[in-house]
TIRO-2110 file (N, C-alpha, C; in Angstrom, 1 decimal):
// TIRO-2110
102.3, 141.1, 81.0, N, 1, A
102.6, 139.8, 80.5, CA, 1, A
102.9, 139.9, 79.0, C, 1, A
103.8, 139.3, 78.5, N, 2, A
104.2, 139.4, 77.1, CA, 2, A
103.2, 138.7, 76.2, C, 2, A
103.2, 139.0, 74.9, N, 3, A
102.2, 138.5, 74.0, CA, 3, A
102.4, 137.0, 73.7, C, 3, A
103.6, 136.5, 73.8, N, 4, A
103.9, 135.1, 73.6, CA, 4, A
103.7, 134.4, 74.9, C, 4, A
102.7, 133.5, 74.9, N, 5, A
102.5, 132.7, 76.2, CA, 5, A
103.4, 131.6, 76.3, C, 5, A
103.8, 131.2, 77.5, N, 6, A
104.7, 130.1, 77.7, CA, 6, A
104.1, 128.8, 77.2, C, 6, A
104.9, 127.9, 76.6, N, 7, A
104.4, 126.7, 76.1, CA, 7, A
104.8, 125.6, 77.0, C, 7, A
103.9, 124.7, 77.4, N, 8, A
104.1, 123.7, 78.4, CA, 8, A
105.1, 122.6, 77.8, C, 8, A
105.1, 122.5, 76.5, N, 9, A
105.9, 121.5, 75.8, CA, 9, A
107.4, 121.9, 75.7, C, 9, A
107.7, 123.2, 76.0, N, 10, A
109.1, 123.6, 76.1, CA, 10, A
109.6, 123.1, 77.4, C, 10, A
110.7, 122.3, 77.3, N, 11, A
111.2, 121.7, 78.5, CA, 11, A
111.5, 122.6, 79.7, C, 11, A
112.0, 123.8, 79.4, N, 12, A
112.3, 124.7, 80.5, CA, 12, A
111.0, 125.1, 81.2, C, 12, A
109.9, 125.3, 80.5, N, 13, A
108.6, 125.7, 81.1, CA, 13, A
108.0, 124.5, 81.8, C, 13, A
108.2, 123.3, 81.3, N, 14, A
107.6, 122.2, 81.9, CA, 14, A
108.4, 121.9, 83.3, C, 14, A
109.7, 122.1, 83.2, N, 15, A
110.5, 121.9, 84.4, CA, 15, A
110.1, 122.9, 85.5, C, 15, A
109.9, 124.2, 85.1, N, 16, A
109.5, 125.2, 86.0, CA, 16, A
108.1, 124.9, 86.6, C, 16, A
107.2, 124.4, 85.7, N, 17, A
105.9, 124.0, 86.2, CA, 17, A
106.0, 122.9, 87.2, C, 17, A
106.8, 121.9, 86.9, N, 18, A
107.0, 120.8, 87.8, CA, 18, A
107.5, 121.2, 89.1, C, 18, A
108.6, 122.0, 89.1, N, 19, A
109.2, 122.5, 90.4, CA, 19, A
108.2, 123.3, 91.2, C, 19, A
107.4, 124.1, 90.5, N, 20, A
106.4, 125.0, 91.2, CA, 20, A
105.3, 124.2, 91.9, C, 20, A
104.9, 123.0, 91.3, N, 21, A
103.7, 122.3, 91.8, CA, 21, A
104.0, 120.9, 92.3, C, 21, A
105.2, 120.4, 92.3, N, 22, A
105.5, 119.1, 92.7, CA, 22, A
105.1, 118.8, 94.2, C, 22, A
105.5, 119.7, 95.0, N, 23, A
105.3, 119.5, 96.5, CA, 23, A
103.8, 119.6, 96.8, C, 23, A
103.1, 120.5, 96.2, N, 24, A
101.7, 120.7, 96.5, CA, 24, A
100.9, 119.5, 96.0, C, 24, A
101.2, 119.1, 94.8, N, 25, A
100.5, 117.9, 94.2, CA, 25, A
100.8, 116.6, 94.9, C, 25, A
102.0, 116.5, 95.4, N, 26, A
102.4, 115.3, 96.2, CA, 26, A
101.6, 115.3, 97.5, C, 26, A
101.5, 116.5, 98.1, N, 27, A
100.7, 116.6, 99.4, CA, 27, A
99.2, 116.2, 99.1, C, 27, A
98.7, 116.7, 98.0, N, 28, A
97.3, 116.5, 97.6, CA, 28, A
97.1, 115.0, 97.4, C, 28, A
98.0, 114.3, 96.7, N, 29, A
97.9, 112.9, 96.4, CA, 29, A
98.0, 112.1, 97.7, C, 29, A
98.9, 112.5, 98.6, N, 30, A
99.1, 111.8, 99.9, CA, 30, A
97.8, 111.9, 100.7, C, 30, A
97.2, 113.1, 100.7, N, 31, A
96.0, 113.3, 101.5, CA, 31, A
94.9, 112.4, 100.9, C, 31, A
94.9, 112.2, 99.6, N, 32, A
93.8, 111.4, 99.0, CA, 32, A
94.0, 109.9, 99.4, C, 32, A
95.2, 109.4, 99.3, N, 33, A
95.4, 108.0, 99.5, CA, 33, A
96.0, 107.5, 100.8, C, 33, A
96.7, 108.4, 101.5, N, 34, A
97.4, 108.1, 102.8, CA, 34, A
98.6, 107.2, 102.7, C, 34, A
99.2, 107.1, 101.5, N, 35, A
100.3, 106.2, 101.3, CA, 35, A
101.3, 107.0, 100.5, C, 35, A
102.5, 107.2, 101.0, N, 36, A
103.5, 108.0, 100.3, CA, 36, A
104.0, 107.4, 99.0, C, 36, A
104.1, 106.1, 99.0, N, 37, A
104.6, 105.4, 97.8, CA, 37, A
103.5, 105.5, 96.7, C, 37, A
102.2, 105.3, 97.1, N, 38, A
101.1, 105.4, 96.1, CA, 38, A
101.0, 106.8, 95.6, C, 38, A
101.1, 107.8, 96.5, N, 39, A
101.0, 109.2, 96.1, CA, 39, A
102.1, 109.6, 95.2, C, 39, A
103.3, 109.1, 95.4, N, 40, A
104.4, 109.4, 94.4, CA, 40, A
104.1, 108.8, 93.1, C, 40, A
103.5, 107.6, 93.0, N, 41, A
103.2, 107.0, 91.7, CA, 41, A
102.1, 107.8, 91.0, C, 41, A
101.1, 108.3, 91.8, N, 42, A
100.0, 109.1, 91.2, CA, 42, A
100.6, 110.4, 90.6, C, 42, A
101.5, 111.0, 91.3, N, 43, A
102.1, 112.3, 90.9, CA, 43, A
102.9, 112.0, 89.6, C, 43, A
103.7, 111.0, 89.6, N, 44, A
104.6, 110.7, 88.5, CA, 44, A
103.7, 110.4, 87.3, C, 44, A
102.6, 109.6, 87.5, N, 45, A
101.7, 109.3, 86.3, CA, 45, A
101.1, 110.6, 85.8, C, 45, A
100.7, 111.5, 86.7, N, 46, A
100.0, 112.7, 86.3, CA, 46, A
101.0, 113.6, 85.5, C, 46, A
102.2, 113.8, 86.0, N, 47, A
103.2, 114.6, 85.2, CA, 47, A
103.5, 113.9, 83.9, C, 47, A
103.5, 112.6, 83.8, N, 48, A
103.8, 111.9, 82.6, CA, 48, A
102.6, 112.2, 81.6, C, 48, A
101.4, 112.1, 82.1, N, 49, A
100.2, 112.4, 81.2, CA, 49, A
100.3, 113.9, 80.7, C, 49, A
100.7, 114.8, 81.6, N, 50, A
100.7, 116.2, 81.2, CA, 50, A
101.8, 116.4, 80.1, C, 50, A
102.9, 115.7, 80.3, N, 51, A
104.0, 115.8, 79.3, CA, 51, A
103.5, 115.2, 77.9, C, 51, A
102.9, 114.1, 78.0, N, 52, A
102.4, 113.4, 76.8, CA, 52, A
101.3, 114.3, 76.1, C, 52, A
100.6, 115.1, 76.8, N, 53, A
99.5, 115.9, 76.2, CA, 53, A
99.8, 117.4, 76.3, C, 53, A
101.0, 117.7, 76.4, N, 54, A
101.4, 119.1, 76.6, CA, 54, A
100.9, 120.1, 75.5, C, 54, A
100.8, 119.6, 74.3, N, 55, A
100.4, 120.4, 73.2, CA, 55, A
98.9, 120.8, 73.3, C, 55, A
98.1, 119.9, 74.0, N, 56, A
96.7, 120.2, 74.1, CA, 56, A
96.3, 121.0, 75.4, C, 56, A
97.3, 121.2, 76.3, N, 57, A
97.0, 121.8, 77.5, CA, 57, A
97.3, 123.3, 77.5, C, 57, A
96.4, 124.1, 77.9, N, 58, A
96.6, 125.6, 78.0, CA, 58, A
97.5, 125.8, 79.2, C, 58, A
98.6, 126.5, 79.1, N, 59, A
99.5, 126.7, 80.2, CA, 59, A
98.9, 127.3, 81.4, C, 59, A
97.9, 128.2, 81.3, N, 60, A
97.2, 128.8, 82.4, CA, 60, A
96.4, 127.8, 83.2, C, 60, A
95.9, 126.8, 82.5, N, 61, A
95.1, 125.8, 83.1, CA, 61, A
95.8, 124.5, 83.5, C, 61, A
97.1, 124.5, 83.3, N, 62, A
97.9, 123.3, 83.6, CA, 62, A
97.8, 122.8, 85.0, C, 62, A
97.8, 123.7, 86.0, N, 63, A
97.7, 123.4, 87.4, CA, 63, A
96.4, 122.7, 87.7, C, 63, A
95.3, 123.2, 87.2, N, 64, A
94.0, 122.6, 87.4, CA, 64, A
94.0, 121.2, 86.7, C, 64, A
94.6, 121.1, 85.5, N, 65, A
94.7, 119.8, 84.8, CA, 65, A
95.5, 118.8, 85.7, C, 65, A
96.6, 119.3, 86.3, N, 66, A
97.4, 118.4, 87.1, CA, 66, A
96.6, 117.8, 88.3, C, 66, A
95.9, 118.7, 89.0, N, 67, A
95.2, 118.2, 90.2, CA, 67, A
94.0, 117.3, 89.8, C, 67, A
93.3, 117.6, 88.7, N, 68, A
92.3, 116.8, 88.2, CA, 68, A
92.8, 115.4, 87.8, C, 68, A
93.9, 115.4, 87.1, N, 69, A
94.5, 114.2, 86.7, CA, 69, A
94.9, 113.3, 87.9, C, 69, A
95.5, 113.8, 88.9, N, 70, A
95.8, 113.1, 90.1, CA, 70, A
94.6, 112.5, 90.7, C, 70, A
93.5, 113.4, 90.8, N, 71, A
92.3, 112.9, 91.4, CA, 71, A
91.7, 111.8, 90.6, C, 71, A
91.7, 111.9, 89.3, N, 72, A
91.1, 110.8, 88.5, CA, 72, A
91.9, 109.5, 88.6, C, 72, A
93.2, 109.7, 88.6, N, 73, A
94.1, 108.5, 88.7, CA, 73, A
93.8, 107.8, 90.1, C, 73, A
93.6, 108.6, 91.1, N, 74, A
93.3, 108.0, 92.5, CA, 74, A
91.9, 107.3, 92.4, C, 74, A
90.9, 107.9, 91.8, N, 75, A
89.6, 107.3, 91.7, CA, 75, A
89.7, 106.0, 90.9, C, 75, A
90.5, 106.0, 89.8, N, 76, A
90.7, 104.8, 89.0, CA, 76, A
91.3, 103.7, 89.9, C, 76, A
92.2, 104.0, 90.7, N, 77, A
92.8, 103.0, 91.6, CA, 77, A
91.8, 102.5, 92.6, C, 77, A
91.0, 103.3, 93.1, N, 78, A
89.9, 102.9, 94.1, CA, 78, A
88.9, 102.0, 93.3, C, 78, A
88.5, 102.4, 92.1, N, 79, A
87.6, 101.5, 91.4, CA, 79, A
88.2, 100.2, 91.1, C, 79, A
89.5, 100.2, 90.7, N, 80, A
90.2, 98.9, 90.5, CA, 80, A
90.2, 98.0, 91.7, C, 80, A
90.5, 98.6, 92.9, N, 81, A
90.6, 97.9, 94.1, CA, 81, A
89.2, 97.3, 94.4, C, 81, A
88.1, 98.0, 94.1, N, 82, A
86.8, 97.5, 94.4, CA, 82, A
86.5, 96.3, 93.5, C, 82, A
86.9, 96.4, 92.2, N, 83, A
86.7, 95.3, 91.3, CA, 83, A
87.5, 94.1, 91.8, C, 83, A
88.7, 94.3, 92.2, N, 84, A
89.5, 93.1, 92.7, CA, 84, A
88.8, 92.5, 93.9, C, 84, A
88.4, 93.3, 94.8, N, 85, A
87.7, 92.8, 96.0, CA, 85, A
86.4, 92.1, 95.7, C, 85, A
85.6, 92.6, 94.8, N, 86, A
84.4, 92.0, 94.4, CA, 86, A
84.7, 90.6, 93.7, C, 86, A
85.7, 90.6, 92.9, N, 87, A
86.1, 89.4, 92.2, CA, 87, A
86.5, 88.3, 93.2, C, 87, A
87.3, 88.8, 94.2, N, 88, A
87.8, 87.9, 95.2, CA, 88, A
86.6, 87.3, 96.1, C, 88, A
85.7, 88.1, 96.3, N, 89, A
84.5, 87.7, 97.1, CA, 89, A
83.7, 86.7, 96.3, C, 89, A
83.6, 86.9, 95.0, N, 90, A
82.8, 86.0, 94.1, CA, 90, A
83.4, 84.8, 93.7, C, 90, A
84.8, 84.7, 93.8, N, 91, A
85.5, 83.5, 93.3, CA, 91, A
85.5, 82.4, 94.3, C, 91, A
84.9, 81.2, 93.8, N, 92, A
84.8, 80.1, 94.8, CA, 92, A
86.2, 79.6, 95.2, C, 92, A
87.2, 79.6, 94.3, N, 93, A
88.5, 79.1, 94.7, CA, 93, A
89.2, 79.9, 95.7, C, 93, A
88.7, 81.1, 95.9, N, 94, A
89.2, 82.0, 96.9, CA, 94, A
88.7, 81.7, 98.3, C, 94, A
87.8, 80.8, 98.4, N, 95, A
87.2, 80.4, 99.7, CA, 95, A
88.3, 79.7, 100.5, C, 95, A
88.8, 80.4, 101.5, N, 96, A
89.9, 79.9, 102.3, CA, 96, A
89.5, 79.0, 103.5, C, 96, A
88.2, 78.8, 103.6, N, 97, A
87.8, 78.1, 104.8, CA, 97, A
88.2, 76.6, 104.8, C, 97, A
88.4, 76.1, 103.5, N, 98, A
88.7, 74.6, 103.4, CA, 98, A
90.2, 74.4, 103.3, C, 98, A
91.0, 75.4, 103.4, N, 99, A
92.5, 75.3, 103.4, CA, 99, A
93.0, 75.0, 104.8, C, 99, A
94.0, 74.2, 104.8, N, 100, A
94.6, 73.8, 106.1, CA, 100, A
95.3, 75.0, 106.7, C, 100, A
95.4, 75.1, 108.0, N, 101, A
96.1, 76.2, 108.7, CA, 101, A
97.6, 76.2, 108.3, C, 101, A
98.2, 75.0, 108.0, N, 102, A
99.6, 74.9, 107.6, CA, 102, A
99.8, 75.6, 106.3, C, 102, A
98.8, 75.3, 105.3, N, 103, A
98.9, 75.9, 104.0, CA, 103, A
98.8, 77.4, 104.1, C, 103, A
97.9, 77.9, 104.9, N, 104, A
97.7, 79.3, 105.0, CA, 104, A
98.9, 80.0, 105.6, C, 104, A
99.5, 79.3, 106.6, N, 105, A
100.7, 79.8, 107.3, CA, 105, A
101.9, 79.9, 106.3, C, 105, A
102.1, 78.8, 105.5, N, 106, A
103.1, 78.7, 104.5, CA, 106, A
102.9, 79.8, 103.4, C, 106, A
101.7, 80.0, 103.0, N, 107, A
101.4, 81.0, 102.0, CA, 107, A
101.8, 82.4, 102.6, C, 107, A
101.4, 82.7, 103.8, N, 108, A
101.7, 84.0, 104.4, CA, 108, A
103.2, 84.2, 104.6, C, 108, A
103.9, 83.1, 105.0, N, 109, A
105.4, 83.2, 105.1, CA, 109, A
106.0, 83.5, 103.8, C, 109, A
105.5, 82.8, 102.7, N, 110, A
106.0, 83.0, 101.3, CA, 110, A
105.8, 84.5, 100.9, C, 110, A
104.6, 85.0, 101.2, N, 111, A
104.3, 86.4, 100.8, CA, 111, A
105.3, 87.4, 101.6, C, 111, A
105.5, 87.1, 102.9, N, 112, A
106.4, 88.0, 103.6, CA, 112, A
107.8, 87.9, 103.1, C, 112, A
108.3, 86.7, 102.8, N, 113, A
109.6, 86.5, 102.2, CA, 113, A
109.8, 87.2, 100.9, C, 113, A
108.8, 87.1, 100.0, N, 114, A
108.8, 87.7, 98.7, CA, 114, A
108.8, 89.2, 98.9, C, 114, A
108.0, 89.8, 99.8, N, 115, A
108.0, 91.2, 100.0, CA, 115, A
109.4, 91.7, 100.5, C, 115, A
110.0, 90.9, 101.4, N, 116, A
111.3, 91.3, 101.9, CA, 116, A
112.4, 91.3, 100.8, C, 116, A
112.3, 90.2, 99.9, N, 117, A
113.3, 90.1, 98.9, CA, 117, A
113.1, 91.3, 97.9, C, 117, A
111.8, 91.6, 97.6, N, 118, A
111.6, 92.7, 96.6, CA, 118, A
112.1, 94.0, 97.3, C, 118, A
111.9, 94.2, 98.6, N, 119, A
112.3, 95.4, 99.2, CA, 119, A
113.8, 95.5, 99.2, C, 119, A
114.5, 94.4, 99.2, N, 120, A
116.0, 94.4, 99.2, CA, 120, A
116.6, 94.6, 97.8, C, 120, A
115.8, 94.6, 96.7, N, 121, A
116.3, 94.9, 95.4, CA, 121, A
116.7, 96.4, 95.4, C, 121, A
117.6, 96.7, 94.5, N, 122, A
118.0, 98.1, 94.3, CA, 122, A
116.8, 98.9, 93.9, C, 122, A
116.7, 100.2, 94.1, N, 123, A
115.6, 101.0, 93.8, CA, 123, A
115.2, 100.8, 92.3, C, 123, A
116.2, 100.8, 91.5, N, 124, A
116.0, 100.7, 90.0, CA, 124, A
115.4, 99.4, 89.7, C, 124, A
116.0, 98.3, 90.2, N, 125, A
115.4, 97.0, 89.9, CA, 125, A
114.0, 96.8, 90.4, C, 125, A
113.8, 97.3, 91.7, N, 126, A
112.4, 97.2, 92.3, CA, 126, A
111.4, 97.9, 91.4, C, 126, A
111.8, 99.1, 91.0, N, 127, A
110.9, 100.0, 90.2, CA, 127, A
110.5, 99.3, 88.9, C, 127, A
111.5, 98.8, 88.2, N, 128, A
111.2, 98.1, 86.9, CA, 128, A
110.4, 96.8, 87.2, C, 128, A
110.8, 96.0, 88.2, N, 129, A
110.1, 94.8, 88.5, CA, 129, A
108.6, 95.0, 88.8, C, 129, A
108.3, 96.0, 89.7, N, 130, A
106.9, 96.2, 90.1, CA, 130, A
106.1, 96.8, 88.9, C, 130, A
106.7, 97.7, 88.1, N, 131, A
106.0, 98.3, 87.0, CA, 131, A
105.7, 97.1, 86.0, C, 131, A
106.6, 96.2, 85.8, N, 132, A
106.3, 95.1, 84.9, CA, 132, A
105.4, 94.0, 85.4, C, 132, A
105.7, 93.5, 86.6, N, 133, A
104.9, 92.4, 87.1, CA, 133, A
103.6, 92.8, 87.9, C, 133, A
103.6, 94.0, 88.5, N, 134, A
102.4, 94.4, 89.2, CA, 134, A
101.5, 95.3, 88.3, C, 134, A
102.1, 96.3, 87.7, N, 135, A
101.3, 97.2, 86.9, CA, 135, A
101.2, 96.7, 85.4, C, 135, A
101.8, 95.6, 85.1, N, 136, A
101.7, 94.9, 83.8, CA, 136, A
102.1, 95.8, 82.6, C, 136, A
103.1, 96.7, 82.9, N, 137, A
103.6, 97.5, 81.8, CA, 137, A
104.7, 96.8, 81.0, C, 137, A
104.7, 97.1, 79.7, N, 138, A
105.7, 96.5, 78.9, CA, 138, A
107.1, 97.2, 79.0, C, 138, A
108.2, 96.6, 78.7, N, 139, A
109.5, 97.1, 78.8, CA, 139, A
109.6, 98.5, 78.1, C, 139, A
109.0, 98.6, 76.9, N, 140, A
109.0, 99.9, 76.2, CA, 140, A
108.3, 101.0, 77.0, C, 140, A
107.1, 100.6, 77.6, N, 141, A
106.4, 101.6, 78.4, CA, 141, A
107.2, 102.1, 79.6, C, 141, A
107.9, 101.1, 80.2, N, 142, A
108.7, 101.4, 81.4, CA, 142, A
109.8, 102.3, 81.0, C, 142, A
110.5, 102.0, 79.9, N, 143, A
111.6, 102.8, 79.4, CA, 143, A
111.1, 104.3, 79.2, C, 143, A
110.0, 104.5, 78.5, N, 144, A
109.5, 105.8, 78.3, CA, 144, A
109.1, 106.5, 79.6, C, 144, A
108.5, 105.8, 80.5, N, 145, A
108.1, 106.3, 81.8, CA, 145, A
109.3, 106.8, 82.6, C, 145, A
110.3, 106.0, 82.6, N, 146, A
111.5, 106.3, 83.5, CA, 146, A
112.6, 107.1, 82.7, C, 146, A
112.3, 107.3, 81.4, N, 147, A
113.3, 108.1, 80.6, CA, 147, A
114.6, 107.4, 80.5, C, 147, A
114.6, 106.0, 80.3, N, 148, A
115.8, 105.2, 80.1, CA, 148, A
115.6, 104.4, 78.9, C, 148, A
116.7, 103.7, 78.5, N, 149, A
116.6, 102.8, 77.3, CA, 149, A
115.9, 101.5, 77.6, C, 149, A
115.3, 100.9, 76.6, N, 150, A
114.7, 99.6, 76.8, CA, 150, A
115.7, 98.5, 77.3, C, 150, A
116.9, 98.7, 76.8, N, 151, A
118.0, 97.7, 77.2, CA, 151, A
118.3, 97.9, 78.7, C, 151, A
118.2, 99.1, 79.2, N, 152, A
118.4, 99.3, 80.6, CA, 152, A
117.3, 98.7, 81.4, C, 152, A
116.1, 98.8, 80.9, N, 153, A
115.0, 98.1, 81.6, CA, 153, A
115.2, 96.6, 81.6, C, 153, A
115.6, 96.1, 80.5, N, 154, A
115.8, 94.6, 80.4, CA, 154, A
116.9, 94.2, 81.3, C, 154, A
118.0, 95.0, 81.4, N, 155, A
119.1, 94.6, 82.3, CA, 155, A
118.7, 94.7, 83.8, C, 155, A
117.9, 95.7, 84.2, N, 156, A
117.4, 95.8, 85.5, CA, 156, A
116.5, 94.7, 85.9, C, 156, A
115.6, 94.3, 84.9, N, 157, A
114.6, 93.3, 85.2, CA, 157, A
115.4, 91.9, 85.3, C, 157, A
116.3, 91.7, 84.4, N, 158, A
117.1, 90.5, 84.5, CA, 158, A
117.8, 90.3, 85.8, C, 158, A
118.4, 91.4, 86.3, N, 159, A
119.1, 91.4, 87.6, CA, 159, A
118.1, 91.1, 88.7, C, 159, A
117.0, 91.8, 88.7, N, 160, A
115.9, 91.6, 89.7, CA, 160, A
115.5, 90.1, 89.7, C, 160, A
115.2, 89.5, 88.6, N, 161, A
114.8, 88.1, 88.5, CA, 161, A
115.8, 87.2, 89.0, C, 161, A
117.1, 87.4, 88.7, N, 162, A
118.2, 86.6, 89.2, CA, 162, A
118.2, 86.6, 90.7, C, 162, A
118.1, 87.8, 91.3, N, 163, A
118.1, 87.9, 92.8, CA, 163, A
116.9, 87.2, 93.4, C, 163, A
115.7, 87.5, 92.8, N, 164, A
114.5, 86.9, 93.3, CA, 164, A
114.6, 85.3, 93.3, C, 164, A
115.0, 84.8, 92.1, N, 165, A
115.1, 83.3, 92.0, CA, 165, A
116.1, 82.8, 93.0, C, 165, A
117.2, 83.4, 93.2, N, 166, A
118.2, 82.9, 94.1, CA, 166, A
117.7, 82.9, 95.6, C, 166, A
117.1, 84.1, 96.0, N, 167, A
116.7, 84.2, 97.3, CA, 167, A
115.4, 83.5, 97.6, C, 167, A
114.6, 83.2, 96.6, N, 168, A
113.3, 82.5, 96.8, CA, 168, A
113.5, 81.0, 96.6, C, 168, A
114.8, 80.5, 96.6, N, 169, A
115.1, 79.1, 96.5, CA, 169, A
114.5, 78.4, 95.3, C, 169, A
114.6, 79.0, 94.1, N, 170, A
114.2, 78.4, 92.9, CA, 170, A
112.7, 78.3, 92.7, C, 170, A
111.9, 79.0, 93.4, N, 171, A
110.4, 79.0, 93.2, CA, 171, A
110.2, 79.9, 92.0, C, 171, A
109.3, 79.4, 91.1, N, 172, A
109.0, 80.2, 89.8, CA, 172, A
108.4, 81.5, 90.2, C, 172, A
108.8, 82.6, 89.5, N, 173, A
108.2, 83.9, 89.8, CA, 173, A
107.6, 84.4, 88.5, C, 173, A
END
């Protein structure tokens, strides 16, 4: 081995690191959560964190850092879901026993229609929409995460909202 160690911050080394470990870490994430979309998000977030912190990470320990990061992100997701469930259980307005069956049916139909419309968005629009509206990320954060300009994020979001408004018959989103 040469005396100069590879630097993770060098794009070529990072790309090599990514290509060497992407499949294994994606499998690991999938085994943790059982959902391919969620596992892909975990992997993307982990590689983003590694890139952001590349100067602090020893190249020889990067693989361990990657797997630890995915595991921690998964655990954070589980903790968040528990908080949401506990909040839902404790919230009196979430008591659905006093709602009419018609209301519950309409609400379920609305959710299904919204999910179908979101699924019909282009991949780029759907990604930006979900990152902003579900993960509460700012346009600037989305631009950095996806390696695109903030104007591109704004354009994709605008297009997604136009489609959603049109297909959801004017319901506020």
